C-alpha positions in Angstrom: -88.9 97.5 83.7 -88.4 93.8 84.2 -88.3 94.2 88.0 -91.6 96.1 87.9 -93.2 93.2 86.0 -92.1 90.6 88.6 -94.3 89.9 91.7 -93.3 87.7 94.6 -95.6 86.1 97.1 -94.5 88.6 99.7 -95.4 91.5 97.4 -98.9 90.0 96.9 -99.3 89.7 100.6 -98.3 93.3 101.1 -100.8 94.4 98.4 -103.6 92.7 100.3 -102.5 94.3 103.5 -102.5 97.8 101.9 -105.9 97.1 100.4 -107.3 96.4 103.9 -105.7 99.4 105.4 -106.9 101.7 102.6 -110.4 100.4 102.8 -110.3 100.9 106.5 -109.2 104.5 106.0 -111.9 105.1 103.4 -114.6 103.9 105.8 -113.4 106.5 108.3 -114.3 109.3 105.9 -117.7 110.8 106.8 -120.6 110.2 104.5 -123.0 113.0 104.5 -126.7 112.7 104.4 -128.1 113.2 100.9 -129.2 116.8 100.1 -129.6 119.2 97.2 -128.4 122.5 98.6 -131.1 125.1 98.6 -128.9 127.4 96.5 -128.9 124.9 93.6 -132.2 124.8 91.8 -133.7 121.6 90.4 -133.5 120.9 86.7 -135.9 118.7 84.8 -136.1 116.7 81.5 -133.6 113.9 82.4 -132.6 111.9 79.4 -131.6 108.2 79.5 -128.0 107.5 78.6 -126.6 104.9 76.2 -123.0 103.9 76.0 -120.8 103.2 72.9 -117.2 102.4 72.5 -115.4 104.8 70.2 -113.0 103.8 67.4 -109.7 102.3 68.4 -107.9 104.4 65.7 -105.3 106.3 67.8 -101.7 107.1 67.7 -99.2 105.3 69.9 -98.5 107.8 72.7 -100.6 108.4 75.7 -100.7 112.2 75.2 -102.1 111.8 71.7 -104.8 109.5 72.9 -106.1 111.8 75.6 -108.1 114.9 74.8 -105.9 117.8 75.9 -107.0 121.1 77.3 -107.7 124.2 75.2 -104.7 126.4 74.5 -105.2 130.1 75.1 -104.6 131.7 71.7 -102.6 135.2 70.7 -137.3 128.5 80.6 -137.3 125.0 82.0 -134.0 123.5 82.6 -132.9 120.3 80.8 -130.7 117.3 81.2 -128.6 116.0 78.4 -126.8 112.8 77.9 -123.1 112.6 78.8 -122.0 109.5 77.1 -118.5 108.1 77.9 -116.7 107.4 74.7 -113.4 105.8 73.9 -113.4 103.9 77.2 -114.1 106.8 79.5 -111.7 109.2 77.8 -114.4 111.7 76.8 -118.1 112.4 77.4 -120.5 113.1 74.5 -123.8 114.9 74.4 -126.4 114.7 71.7 -127.0 118.1 70.1 -129.6 118.8 67.3 -128.5 121.2 64.6 -131.2 121.8 62.0 -132.8 118.5 61.3 -129.9 116.3 62.4 -128.5 115.2 65.7 -124.7 115.0 66.3 -122.6 113.7 69.1 -120.4 116.5 70.5 -117.7 116.3 73.2 -118.6 118.1 76.4 -115.8 120.5 77.1 -115.7 123.0 79.9 -112.1 123.8 78.9 -113.2 125.6 75.7 -116.0 127.9 74.7 -116.5 127.4 70.9 -119.1 125.0 69.8 -118.2 123.6 66.3 -119.0 120.7 63.9 -116.9 119.3 61.2 -118.3 120.2 57.8 -118.7 117.9 54.9 -115.6 118.3 52.6 -113.3 118.9 55.6 -109.6 118.8 54.6 -107.5 116.7 57.0 -104.0 117.8 57.8 -101.2 116.3 59.9 -99.3 118.2 62.6 -97.0 119.7 59.9 -99.9 121.1 57.9 -99.6 118.5 55.2 -102.7 117.1 53.5 -103.5 113.5 54.5 -106.4 111.2 54.1 -109.4 112.6 56.0 -110.0 109.2 57.5 -107.0 109.9 59.7 -108.9 112.7 61.4 -111.5 110.0 62.3 -114.6 112.2 62.8 -118.1 111.0 63.2 -120.9 112.1 60.9 -120.1 115.4 59.1 -122.4 118.4 59.0 -123.9 118.9 55.5 -124.9 122.3 54.2 -124.4 125.8 55.5 -125.5 127.7 58.6 -129.3 127.6 58.9 -129.4 131.2 60.2 -126.6 132.6 58.0 -122.9 132.8 57.9 -121.1 135.8 59.5 -119.2 137.6 56.7 -115.6 138.6 57.2 -115.2 136.4 60.3 -113.6 133.0 60.7 -112.8 130.3 63.3 -109.3 129.5 64.4 -108.5 127.3 67.4 -105.6 125.2 68.7 -105.9 122.6 71.5 -103.1 121.8 74.0 -99.5 122.2 73.0 -98.0 123.7 69.8 -98.2 120.2 68.2 -101.8 119.6 69.3 -104.9 119.6 67.2 -105.9 122.8 65.3 -108.9 123.8 63.2 -109.9 126.6 60.9 -113.4 127.3 59.5 -116.4 129.5 59.1 -118.5 131.3 61.7 -122.3 131.6 61.6 -125.6 131.1 63.4 -127.9 128.1 64.0 -130.6 127.0 66.4 -129.4 124.2 68.6 -131.5 121.8 70.7 -129.8 120.4 73.8 -131.8 118.5 76.5 -135.1 119.6 75.0 -134.1 123.3 75.2 -133.9 125.2 71.9 -131.0 127.6 71.9 -132.0 130.2 69.4 -129.5 131.7 66.9 -126.4 130.4 68.6 -123.1 131.4 67.1 -121.1 128.3 66.1 -118.3 127.2 63.8 -118.1 124.8 61.0 -114.5 123.4 60.8 -113.3 123.1 57.2 -109.6 122.3 57.6 -107.2 121.2 60.3 -105.5 118.4 62.2 -107.6 116.2 64.5 -107.3 112.9 66.4 -110.9 111.7 66.4 -112.8 108.9 68.1 -115.0 107.8 65.2 -118.1 109.0 67.0 -118.0 112.7 67.7 -118.7 115.4 65.1 -117.2 118.3 67.1 -117.2 119.9 70.5 -119.9 121.5 72.7 -117.9 124.3 74.2 -119.2 125.1 77.7 -116.5 127.6 78.7 -116.8 131.4 79.2 -116.8 134.2 76.6 -113.1 135.1 77.2 -112.1 131.8 75.5 -114.1 132.1 72.2 -112.0 132.0 69.1 -113.6 134.1 66.3 -111.4 136.4 64.2 -112.0 139.2 61.7 -110.4 138.8 58.3 -109.5 135.9 56.0 -105.9 135.0 56.9 -105.6 132.7 59.9 -101.8 132.9 59.9 -102.1 136.6 60.9 -104.7 136.1 63.7 -103.9 137.6 67.1 -105.3 139.8 69.8 -105.7 142.6 67.3 -108.5 140.8 65.3 -110.0 138.6 68.0 -113.7 138.9 68.4 -115.3 137.5 71.6 -119.0 136.4 71.4 -121.6 134.8 73.6 -121.0 131.0 73.8 -123.6 128.4 74.5 -123.5 128.8 78.3 -124.2 132.6 78.0 -127.1 132.1 75.6 -128.7 129.3 77.7 -128.2 131.5 80.8 -130.2 134.3 79.2 -133.0 131.9 78.1 -133.5 129.9 81.3 -133.1 132.9 83.6 -130.1 131.8 85.7 -126.4 131.1 85.0 -126.3 127.6 86.4 -125.5 124.3 84.8 -124.1 121.1 86.3 -122.1 118.0 85.3 -122.2 114.6 86.8 -119.6 112.4 85.2 -119.4 108.7 86.0 -117.7 105.5 84.7 -121.3 104.2 84.7 -122.9 105.6 81.5 -126.4 105.7 82.9 -125.3 107.9 85.8 -123.7 110.7 83.7 -125.5 113.9 82.9 -125.3 117.5 81.8 -128.0 119.6 83.5 -129.0 123.1 82.3 -130.4 125.5 84.9 -129.6 123.4 88.0 -129.2 119.8 89.1 -131.5 116.8 88.6 -134.5 116.7 91.0 -133.7 113.3 92.5 -129.9 113.7 92.7 -128.4 112.4 95.9 -125.2 114.2 97.0 -123.3 115.1 100.1 -122.5 118.7 101.3 -121.5 121.2 98.6 -118.1 122.8 98.8 -118.2 126.3 97.2 -115.3 128.1 95.7 -115.0 131.3 93.5 -114.0 131.2 89.9 -110.8 133.1 89.5 -110.1 135.7 86.9 -106.9 135.4 84.8 -104.6 138.0 83.2 -105.4 139.1 79.6 -102.7 139.1 77.0 -103.3 142.8 76.5 -103.6 143.8 80.1 -106.2 143.6 82.9 -108.1 140.4 83.9 -111.1 138.5 82.7 -112.8 135.1 83.2 -111.5 132.5 80.8 -111.3 129.0 82.2 -113.2 127.6 85.2 -110.2 128.4 87.3 -110.0 128.1 91.0 -107.4 128.0 93.8 -108.2 125.3 96.3 -106.8 125.4 99.8 -104.7 122.4 99.2 -104.2 119.1 97.4 -103.8 116.0 99.5 -102.5 112.6 98.6 -101.4 109.8 100.9 -101.2 106.2 101.8 -101.5 104.6 105.3 -97.9 105.6 106.1 -97.4 109.1 104.7 -99.4 112.1 103.7 -98.4 115.1 101.5 -100.1 118.3 100.5 -99.6 121.3 98.2 -101.2 124.7 98.8 -102.2 127.5 96.5 -102.1 125.6 93.3 -104.3 127.3 90.6 -106.2 124.7 88.6 -109.0 124.6 86.0 -111.9 122.2 85.9 -111.9 120.7 82.5 -114.3 118.0 81.3 -112.4 117.9 78.0 -109.2 116.6 79.6 -109.0 113.0 80.9 -106.2 113.2 83.4 -105.4 115.4 86.4 -102.4 117.5 85.3 -100.0 118.9 87.9 -96.4 120.2 88.2 -94.0 117.3 87.6 -92.9 117.0 91.2 -96.4 116.7 92.5 -97.4 114.2 89.7 -94.2 112.2 90.4 -94.9 112.1 94.1 -98.5 110.9 93.7 -97.5 108.3 91.1 -94.8 107.0 93.5 -97.5 106.0 96.0 -99.3 103.6 93.8 -98.5 100.0 94.8 -96.5 98.8 92.9 -95.3 102.4 92.2 -96.0 103.8 88.8 -93.2 104.0 86.2 -92.8 106.8 83.8 -92.7 105.6 80.2 -90.9 108.0 77.9 -92.5 106.5 74.8 -95.9 107.1 76.2 -95.3 110.5 77.9 -97.0 109.4 81.1 -97.1 107.1 84.2 -98.2 103.5 84.0 -98.8 100.8 86.6 -99.9 97.1 86.7 -103.6 97.3 86.0 -104.4 95.7 89.4 -102.2 98.1 91.3 -103.5 99.8 94.5 -103.9 103.6 94.0 -103.2 106.2 96.7 -105.9 108.4 97.9 -106.1 111.9 96.3 -108.3 114.8 97.4 -108.8 118.5 96.9 -109.7 120.7 99.9 -112.2 123.6 99.5 -113.5 125.6 102.4 -112.2 123.0 104.8 -113.9 120.1 103.1 -111.8 117.5 101.3 -113.3 115.9 98.2 -111.7 112.6 97.4 -111.3 111.2 93.9 -112.9 107.8 93.3 -110.1 105.3 93.6 -111.6 103.3 90.6 -110.9 106.4 88.4 -107.2 106.6 89.3 -106.2 103.7 87.0 -107.4 103.9 83.3 -108.0 100.2 82.6 -108.5 100.5 78.9 -105.4 102.8 78.2 -102.6 100.3 78.1 -99.0 100.3 77.1 -98.7 97.6 74.3 -95.2 96.5 75.5 -95.8 96.1 79.2 -99.6 95.8 79.2 -99.5 98.3 82.1 -102.5 100.8 82.5 -102.2 104.6 82.5 -102.6 106.3 85.9 -105.0 109.2 86.3 -102.2 111.7 87.2 -100.0 113.4 84.6 -97.6 116.4 84.5 -98.1 119.8 82.8 -95.5 122.6 82.4 -97.2 125.6 83.9 -100.3 127.0 85.5 -103.2 126.8 85.4 -103.0 123.1 86.1 -106.0 120.7 85.5 -108.6 118.7 87.4 -110.0 116.5 84.6 -112.4 113.6 84.3 -110.4 111.5 86.7 -111.3 113.9 89.5 -114.8 114.8 88.3 -116.0 111.2 88.0 -118.1 110.5 91.1 -118.8 114.2 91.8 -121.4 116.7 90.9 -119.9 120.0 89.7 -122.2 123.0 89.6 -121.0 125.9 87.5 -122.7 129.2 88.5 -121.8 131.9 86.0 -124.3 134.4 87.2 -123.4 137.2 89.6 -121.8 134.8 92.1 -119.2 133.4 89.6 -118.5 130.2 91.6 -118.4 126.5 91.4 -119.8 123.9 93.9 -118.7 120.4 94.3 -120.4 117.5 96.0 -119.9 113.8 96.3 -122.4 111.6 94.5 -124.1 109.2 97.0 
């Protein structure tokens, strides 16, 4: 560790040289003329973004400070705000429920839309009751479901690993307003008990995933929940698709708050992008046999990462596109290889559970190839300047490791791109570089 913190004049010179080389390589990448592909309709009602910093109340490890991906359990279009909170760790949208508006995390890696209910009972990871302030929610929802609770049905969800956040609660119906579109009688959940690591701003999650990921169960005993009593329902994206007449929505995430958006029904009219790369959404195996659509899963042609002196690639890696996860998460050998190409190279900190570098380090290039087109991650997103190890003052890198497929392309990859989710008959995603 001490050696990683020491920089000689020669190292500084080499850093400058690498910067020049990398910038030269970047300038060689073609920049396409702006276009909005004809197959992507224009959306309207663009809302101006504001930016807030979330609460600093977080636990000490990197993994607990990053929103993890969802665990798989046994008319006119509108534009909504996508507000980066907790220093670019998550994006929030304003959603009106009844007469009040709440900030909800935009999550393409889960399908349930839920709010924390007043009187919520906060637990720790071992299911022990703790002060609810430790769950650190934003404003809580007061009252009951405006359009009625669903009798004999409850909400039960876990996020990430076995020790990750989990919630139980009630299921019911409410009219939601998102980007000026009123979503009539949407099934949502009110969380009443669970473990959560909040940001002090958000009151829940806006689940933008597919019906196969919904987590409603028949009965009154969450401990007994499984495939036998799971009830899938139409999530927000399905209801909106039926209302606006197409199955398209798009996300544009950016480190610049005013450039981030969620568009329902298409993409913003004046959006400037390069060529779209199109790829099919993959089905996944069901726990009880057969296949279905769960995550926004795809199999790109290859992943590419390099410096001026070496290039590596990995083919046929199945990944999900998840706005609810900050990092890109890959097999350990790939994550370690990419992290070794930062200059100075990243170090793995056991106490944090991730890779860290000096905050002024030079990142390697990283790209994903689809249909012969490589989409490169924004280098500025490869180092998370505000997520620092308190002992070394190093910054987290944007590349982490996960144990098994599907792996994840998170916000680090999505920032600087426009991602179009087409859940109509085509069942595909389209990616383009923001210009």
